[in-house]
N, C-alpha and C positions, 0 to 999 in steps of 0.2 A: 512804422516810423521811418521816414526818409533820412538818408545820410546827407548832412550838409557838407559843402566843400566847394572848391573852385572847379568849375566846369572847364575842361580842356578844350582849346580850339583845335579841332582836327586838322585844319589846313596848316596851322602854325606848327603842329607836331610833325606833320608830313614834311613840311619845308625844312625843319631843323634836322629831321632824320636824313633827308636827301643831302643836306649840307655836310653832315658828319660822315655819311657814307662816301661822298666824293672825296672828302679830306683823307679818309683812310686809304682810298685808292691811290691818291697822290703820294701819301706817305709810303705805301708799299712799293711804288715805282722808284721812289728815292732810295729805298733799300736795295732794290734789284739792279739798279743802274748806277755806275760811278759817274758817268758823264751827264751833266745837266741837259745838254742838247738831246741826248737820247731819251730822257724823260719827256722833254717837250714834244719830241717826235711821236712818242707812244701816246701821249694825251691827244695829239691831233689825229692820230690814226684811230684811236678809240672813238673820237667824235665823228670821224668820217663814217665808220661802221654804224654808228647810231643814226646819223643823218640819212643814209640810204634807206633806212627802214622807217624813220620818223616821218618822212615826207608823205608816205601813204596815209598815215594817221591824220596828218594835217589836211590833206586833200579831202579825206572822208569827213572830217569835222566841218570844214569851211565850205566845201563844194566849189572851191576855186577853179577857175578855168585857166587858160594860157595867159601869161603876162603880156601886156601890150608893149611895154618898154621896161627899161631898167628901174625907172621910178616906181612902176607898178610892182616890180620885184622887191624893191626896198620896203614898200608898204606891207607886202605879204610876209616878209621876214620879220618886220616889226610886230605884226599880229601873231606870228609864230612864237615869239618870245613871251607875249601876253598869255597865250594858251598854255605853253609848257612850263614856263618859269614864273608866271605871274607878275612880270615886269614889262613896262613899255618904254623901251629906249627911244630917245629922240633921234630923228634922221636929220643930219646937218652936214655942212661942208661939202656940198656937191662940187665936183670938178666942172670946169667950163664945158668939157665935152659930154658931161652927163654920164660918164662911165665909172665914176667913183663916188662913194659917199661914206659918211661915218655914222656909226651907231654909238650914241653916248649914253652911258648908264650912270645914274646917280646912286643907285643901289644895285647890289648883285648878290643874290642868294647863295651863290657858290662861295663867296668870300666872307660870309658871316663867321664870327669866332676865329678868323684866320689872321695871323701876323707872320710875316716872313722875316726870318733872321737875316742879318747882313750878308752872311755867306751864301744865301740863296737868291741873290739879286738877279741871277740869270735864269731863274725858274719862271716859266710862263704858266702860272698856276691855273689859269682858266683856258689853257690852250685847247681844251676839248671843244669850246664854242666855235672857233674857226673851222675845226674839223666837221662839226655838225652842219654848218652852213655850206661848206664845200661839198659834202656828201649829198645833202638834200638838193642843192642846185644841180649837181651832176645828174641826178635822176630825172630832171626836167630839161635835159639837153643844154645845160649852161655850165661853162667852166668859169669859176671865180677864183680870185686870190683874196686872202683874208688874214689880217694880222692886227696886233694890238699896237696902238700909238701911245696911249696913256693907260696907267693902271693904278687904281687907288691903293693897292697893296704896296706900291712903290712910292707912296706919298704924293701922288698926283691928285688933283681936285676931283677928278672923275675918271671913269674907265671909258676909253674910246677905242672902238673896234672899226678898223678901216676895211671896206669891202670894194673890190675892183672887178669889173667885168673883163674877162679875158677873151672868150669866144663862145659861140654857140655850136653845139655838136650837131652833126647830121643825124637823121633818124636812125641810120644804120649803126652809127657809133653809140647812140643812146641805147639801142636794142642790145648791143653787145655788153654794155655796162649794167643795164637795168635788170638785175636778176635775170642772166641766170647766175645767182650766187649760192654756193653750197650752204645748206642749212646747218651743217655740222662744222665745216672747216672754213667757211666764208670765202673760199676761192671764187674769183670771178670766172664765170662760165659763159659760153655762148648758148648752147642748148644741149640737152642731155638725151639719154636713151629712154625717152618717155613715150606716152601715147601719141605725141606729136611727131616723133622722129625715131625710127628704129633701124635705119640703114647705117652701114659703116662705110665711110668714104675713104678711099685710098688717095692720099695727096702727098706732095713732096714735103719733106721734113720742115723746110723753111716756111711753109704755108700752114703748118698744122696749128690748130688751136685745140689743145687737149681738154676735153670736157667729159663730164659724166653726170648721170642723173643724181647720184648721191642720195636720192630720196630714201633708198633702202640701205644707205651707207655703203654702197658698192664703190669699187674703184672707178677712176676715169676710164671710159670705155669707147668713146666715139670721137670722130674727127669731122670737121667741116671747114669750108672756106667761104669767104664772103659771097662768092659767085653763086653758091647754092641757096642763099637766103630766099629769094623770090620763089624758087621752085618748091622748097619744102613748105612754105606757107600755102601756096596754091594746091599742092598735093594734099595737104591736110584738109583743106576745105572741100576738096573733091571726094574725099572718102565718105562712104555712105553713112558711117556712124557719126559724122560731124555735121550732118545737115541740120539746119535750123538751130544751131547752137547746142546740139546734144553731145555730151561727152560721156565716155564710159571708161571705167577703171581698167587698165590693162591686166590687172592681177585677178580681178573677180567679176568684171563686166557689170558692176553696179553703175547706175546712172549718177553722174556728177553734175555739179553746177558749172557756171562760167567762171573764167579767170581774168585777172588783169595782169599787167606786166610783172608786178612784184609779189603777188599772192601765190600761195600754194594751197592745195586742198587735201585734207586727210580723209580718206575713204573709210567706210565702215569696216573694211578689212584691215584697218590700221596701217595702211600704206600711204605715203605722201605722193601725190601726183602733181607735176608742175609743168604744164605747157607754158611757153613764153608769150602767148598772145591771147587776147580775149576772142573767143569764137563767136563773134557777132559780125555778120557780113560787112556792115558799113565800116566798122572799126578795122577789120582785116583789110578791106579794100583800100582804105586810107594808108595803112601801113605798107601795103604792097606797092602802091603808087610811089610812096616816098623812097622805096628801096630800088626802084627801077634805075 
């Protein structure tokens, strides 16, 4: 005999669970910080750390290539909201120069079941979203500014998120930002003591960028300067073990797969290995040319 009852909508349950989880995070931050601005900064920082990782999932799902202009970027951001939050904001209010636009939300899953008391008027409850956009765009060589103009939690008719193009990063700047980030402490690294790079450079203190593999939870252990970048890329390609895209674990010499900028690979020996470039000659050559 089958049991009769209401069948739960899995998507709705997941959405509500996400909403409640986010609400509990905001509530905890409000307990931890006395200053509302500090809470807003922490939410934006959390979003940034999510964005620098979420972009890889977005690119893998959509197969998107390089944006042709900022309007193309706006459309990809719009599709990202559809993929990850199940909402499609409208793109409006373009600036005459084409470097600013607004994302307008009639509904926002983050704010379901939420009401802000009057004494929380300075709280930017959804400030995680500007952080996500900033982090994701930074990983594709673009700096943006992002802020809320209207908020339904503050009795506005809709939620409006303003996005402004600031500048495009050079490939070198992008390489410095794009992982290498520590798996454990999230510090921004340039490159680590991995199979790609094992030398220790002696440089002046003002030029030092302290980095470490951290893949085995080790301390920061090596230094590099921007001038070294083309050399270590080409030296890596010229090593016999790197020919034809073959990679080997430095701990056990097992064969590994290829990498992209933000991925890491866990070997059978339970060690994480993280070179910062994909070892496919055409990709490496392009990167090398951009660093000259």
